[in-house]
Each structure stands twice: as C-alpha cells, then as structure tokens.
N, C-alpha and C positions, 0 to 999 in steps of 0.2 A: 445155621440160617443167617442170611445177611442182613447187617444191621442198615436201615435206611436213615435219610437224614429227617424224616417224620419220626422215627423213634428217638431220636436225640431231641427232637423239639419236644415230644411228650415228656422226656425224663426231664429236661430242664423247665417245663412249664412255659414254653415262648413259642411263638410260631415258626412255621418251617422258614420263612421269610429271614427272620432273626438270626436263626441259626446259619443261613446261607452268608448273611451279612458280618457274622463274626469270622466265619472261616476265610471268606474272601477279602475280608479287611477292606472293604469298599464303600462303607457306611459307617458313621458314627454311631456306637452302642454304648450304653452306661456301662461302667466298668463292673458294677456287679452282676448285671445281665452277663456280660462276656464271661466273666469267672463261671457262671452258672452253666453256661453252655460247652465251656471248655472242660469242666468237670464232668458233664454228661458224655462228651466225646471220649474223655479218658476211660470212663467207667464202663461204657458200652463197646469200646475199643472200635468206634467208627472210624472207616477208612474213606477219606474224601475221593470223590470221583471213582467210586467202585460199586455202584449198586448192582451190577449184572454180576452173577455168581463167576461167569466166565472172567470177567474182568478182575475181581476180587482175587481169583485164585492164580492168576498170571502176574508174572514179576516185570518191572520195567526195564529201561536201559540205563538206570542210575545205580551208583555204586557210592556208598557213604564210607569217608576215611576219618575217623575221628581222633582228633589230636589234642593235647593239652594246651600248646602253645605253638602255632604255625613258624613264629618268629625265631624259635629254638631249633638250632640246627638239628639236635637230636630227633625231633618230630618231623622237621622239614625234609630230611633225606630218607626217612623210612616212606614218608608220604609220596615224596616225588618218585620213588623207586616202585612203590605199589602202583601208583598212577600211569607209570610207564606200561605195566603189564595190563593194566585193565582197560587203557584207551588204546593199546597196541599202537604199532608203528605206521599204520596208514597206508594207503596205496597210492599217493602223491595225486589223487583227483580231487579230494576234498568229500568223497562219499564215503558214508559209515558203513562198515561189514559187520563183523561180529563183535566190534568194540562197545565199551560201555562208556557212559559219562560218569567220571570221577568226581564227586564233590567233597572237598576238604572241610570238615565242620570244626571249629575251634572252640573247645570247650571252656578255655581259660582255667581249667582244674576244678571246674564247679560239678559237684556230683548231680545237681538238679540240671545243668545245662547238657549234661551226658545224657540223661534219661529223656529229655525234651528233644534232642536231636535224634534219638531212637525212635521216638513217637512220630516224629516228622517223616522219617525215612521209610517207617512202616506204613505211614498214610499214602506215601508216594510209590509204595510196593517194590522197594529197592531190592535189586537182583542179589546184592551182597552189601555186608558191612565189614570193614576192618578197623578194630580198636587198637590204639597203639598205646604204648606206654604203661607205666605202672597202674595198679588199680588201687582204689580206696578200700582200706581195711575198715570197713563199718557195717556191721550186721545187717541193719535196716536197709542201706544202700544195695548191698549185695543181694539182698532178698528182691529187691525192686528190679535191680538188673536181671536177676536169673527170671522173672515173671516177664519182662519187656523182652529178651532175647528169645524166650520159648515163644511168644506170640509172632516174631519175626520168623523163626525157623519153621513154624507151623503154617506160614504163609509162603514157604519156599525160598525165603532169603537165606543166603549162605553166610555164615558168621566167622571170621577169622580173628584171633588175637596173635598182635605182633608185639613182642617184647612185655607181654603180660601174661601172667600164671593162670591156669585154669581157674574158673569160677565154681566153687563149690554149691552142690545142688543143681546142676543143670547139666544136661548132655546135648543142648542146642548149638553148641560151638563145633563147627567142622574141624578146626584146628587151633592149637595154641602152641606159637613158638615163643619160647621163654629163654631170656638171656641168663648164663649163668653167672649171675651177679655175686653172689656168696662166694663161688670159685675164684673169680676175677678178684674180688677185694681182699681174699684170704692170700693169693699169691702176690698181691701187691704190698700188703703189710709185711708178709715174710721175706720180701726183697728190701724192705727198709731195715728189718731187724738184721737181716744178715749184712748189710752195711754197717751196723753197729748201734742203731738207734734203739733207745730203751724207753724214751718218754715220747709218745707220738699223740699229736692232738688230732682229732677228727671233727671235721666241720660236715655234719649230716644233713640230709634233706629234711622235708616235712615228716613228722612222726607217723601220720596215719596212711603212708603210702607203703606198698609193697617193696618197691624198689629200694627205699629207704632203709626199711627193716633187712633186707637180704643182705645190702651191701654192709651195714653196720654188723651183722652176725657175722659174715665173713672177716671182717676186720679184727673182731673180737675173739673169734676162734684162733686166730694166727697169734694173737697177744697172749691168749690162755695157754698155748700150745708151748709157748716159748717162756712160760713163767713169769710173763710180765702183767698178767691181767690184775688190776688193782681196783681204785676207785675209778672207773672208767667214765662215771658220769661227770668228774669234774674236768675231764679233757674232752668232752663231747658237747659240742653246740649246734642245736637244730635251727634250720630255716629253710625258706624257698629255695628252689634251683636256678637262683640267678646271681649276677656278679655282685650286686650290692649285698645280698646276703653272706656271700662269701667274705667279703670285706669286713662288714660289721661282726660278724661271727668271729673272724680270725682275731680281731682287735680284742674282743672279749675273752677269747682263748687266752691270747698272751697276757692279757691283764690278770687273769685269773691262775694261769699256769706257766709263770716266765721262764721256767727251765725246759720246756719242750724244745726238741730238736727237729721236729719234723710234723707237717701238719698234713694230712690225708683230706681231699675236700670230696664232697659227694657226687660231683661231676666236673667237667673241664671247666664250665662257665664259672662255677662256684671257686674254682682254683685260680682263675684269674684275680678275682676280687681278693682271695687269700694272698696271692702274690703282691698286689698293691697294698695291702695292708702290712705284710712284713717290711716291704720297702719303706712305708711310712715310718716305721719304727725305727729305721735306720740301720736294718738287719740286710744282709746279703744273702742271695739265693743260688746255690746250695750251701756256701761256705759258713753260714751262722745257722740257716734253717733250711731243710729239705721241703720241698711242696710237690704234691702228687695229686693227679686228678682220676677222671674215669670217663669213659666211652671213646677216646681218641677223635674228638670233633676236629675238622680241618684245620682250625686255626692252632692247635696244640703244637704242632711242630714249628710253627712260625713264633711261638712265645720266645722271649728271651730271658732265661736259657729255654732251650725246647722243654716240653712238659713231659715227665714221666706220667704215664697214664696206662690205662687198661682198655684195650681195643674192642669194641663191640662191632660185628659186622653189620652196620646199620641199613646200608643200601641192599646188602645181598638178602636180609632179613626181610625188608621192605618189597623187594621184589619176589621174594618166595611167597609172602602173603598175598601179593597180588594175583599170583597165578593160583594160588589155592581158592581165593575168592572167585575166579573165573572158570574153576574146575580144570584147569591146564595141568595140575599136577595132582597126583593122589596124596591124601592126608597121609600124615606119619603114623607108625603102628601106634594105636592106643590114644590116637589124637593129638599128642604132645610131643614136641621136639625141642630139647636143651640145646641152645647154640652157645658154642665154646666163647671165652673170653681169653684174649692174648695181652700178656703184659708188654708194654713198650716202654723199656728202659731208655731215659735221655738225660739231659743235662740238669734238670731241676733237682734231683737227688744226688747225694753224694755222702760218704761217711762223715758222722758228726766231727766238728773241729773239738779237739782235745787242749787242755791247757789254758 
C-alpha cells in the first residue's frame, strides 16, 4: 500500500500543507514541527513525488555514488570511474540515451550522513547506488544500513559495494567488490622484514573502519610469522586517513619508540605526513627510516624518494562497480569478488642502516 502525504500528516499531527512545506523547504517551519514531520516520513518510509503505484514501483535516471571524502584521490578515482560507466560516452548530440545521472554524495565519514543520503536516494527512486570505501564496524549502524538497503532493493534499486566488504544480515547488495587489504598489508610488511627491518612502526587509520582493521591484521600476521610480534600497541598509532594525522602520529611514534627503522602508513596520504615528520626529526628516508604507504595514489611515484606502497586498482574497480550498477556486467559468483593488491617497491624503503 502506497503511503500518501496525508498519512504522513496524520502521523506527525500536522496539516498536509505543513508536510509539503517541510519537504519542499520553501516556507519557514518551527524546528520541532519539522523534526516531527521528518520522523514521520522516515517511520512510514514515504517516497516524495510517488503517490501513484506505477511511479512508486519505477526507478528514475538517478544513480548515487557515496564517498567519504571526494577530495581524497582514493574516493575520487573510484567515483570518477564509476560515473564514466554510469553516464556513458554520449553520442555527441547532447541527447541522453540509456545513460543515467550520477550524483556523488560526500558523507564526510559520518554514519548518520550515509543513512541520510540513502534515504534521499530512496525518495528519488534511484536506479542504483554505489557505496565506496570501508564500512563502519558498529552493530547499530550495520543494522540500520541493512534495513535501509533492503528498502532500496525492494524498490528496484541496484546496490553495489566498491572497496567495501559484504554487509552481514542482508542480501540486498547486487555485488560487493572488496580489496585484498589483508594480503596487501602482509606482503608490504614481509618486504620490509626481508630487507632486515625488525622494529616497524605502524600509523593506522580510524579504529572503527573495516579497512583499518584488515590492513592492520595483515601487517601483524606478517610480524607474527617472522617471530617479531611483541608489544604491537606500543608501535601502533591510530588517526584519520589524512596527511596531518600521519605527521602527528609519526612524531608520537618516534617519541614513543625511537628505535624503529621503518614506518608503515595506513595509506599514501598518511605516508606523506609521516615523511614530513621523519624529516623534521632530522632523519633521512630511507637511509635512517624507511616509509611505506598503501593504495598507490597518483602522487606516490612523484614523492621524493618515490613511495613504496601497495597498488589497489581503484579506477578498474570503480568502472566495474559502475557497470554492475547499470546491469552491463553479470555479478560475480556468490555476489562477492576480491580484488588483488600489488606491492610497488620504490625508493622510500631500503635495508636499515647498521652501526
């Protein structure tokens, strides 16, 4: 049964005109009233502009691409590649054919904002949604996501994860393209151990993210296999995935453990901050301390020295996610595909100096 604007008004105990004003944003409404209306909209799962059953069942030409930070090349590359498949090449006439309109939604890493964008895309009857990057490891948020994605899927929206592991408790996702973060991190640390490093510091990402946990697990697996696993918490510092975090965390790491000979960073942007902190301490890279990153973002090869890192095929993954969202490509067997990570050995790592 289709939910109407009158149903929302009755639930919120306001007039239909007030509901319309809140949803259209074209007239001032008291904040308490606005909150009551929006809560009723969420409770009833009201879809704006969809009063007719035929409209409510149909999808639009809109595709949402959710990213944590569009300014971060990790997300920008995937989003751009997905959009290239969703928007299509065009025919040079300016007329739209089978293409869709891709809208990038920047969550800023906020779980609440992630859910809000999914609600907005549901109301617009989005044809597809692509969610990029690691997921928040919070049971309450995961449960809310499962409910929201199920509603989208029931309405005909195709849902694709790109660089994100499958969500427990839901089969609403068409495909989940996951990166081999554990394997890549394990190979990177094994590379440093093979060079002769024994005391390796780790600048990790936010504690609550799947990407953080998987990369840290891979690093520690390699340390343990080499018999080097000890008080790992003392040589691990967590922070956001940005340059300033890499800088601050590395200074803290060097203060806490001045005998480290290598620093592994959560990603390449964090590694740039780590390099700046190492140099500020009057140390050379890689002669005094080796530094390594993750992702192989475009600037990595232009760093001085070029950054040893783990390459993730971000463009290829984003393009594949776009094709899956458009139904141009069959989903992988079982709905999940793991995308391999490749070690890129460059000048920022070398054997530790002795004597």
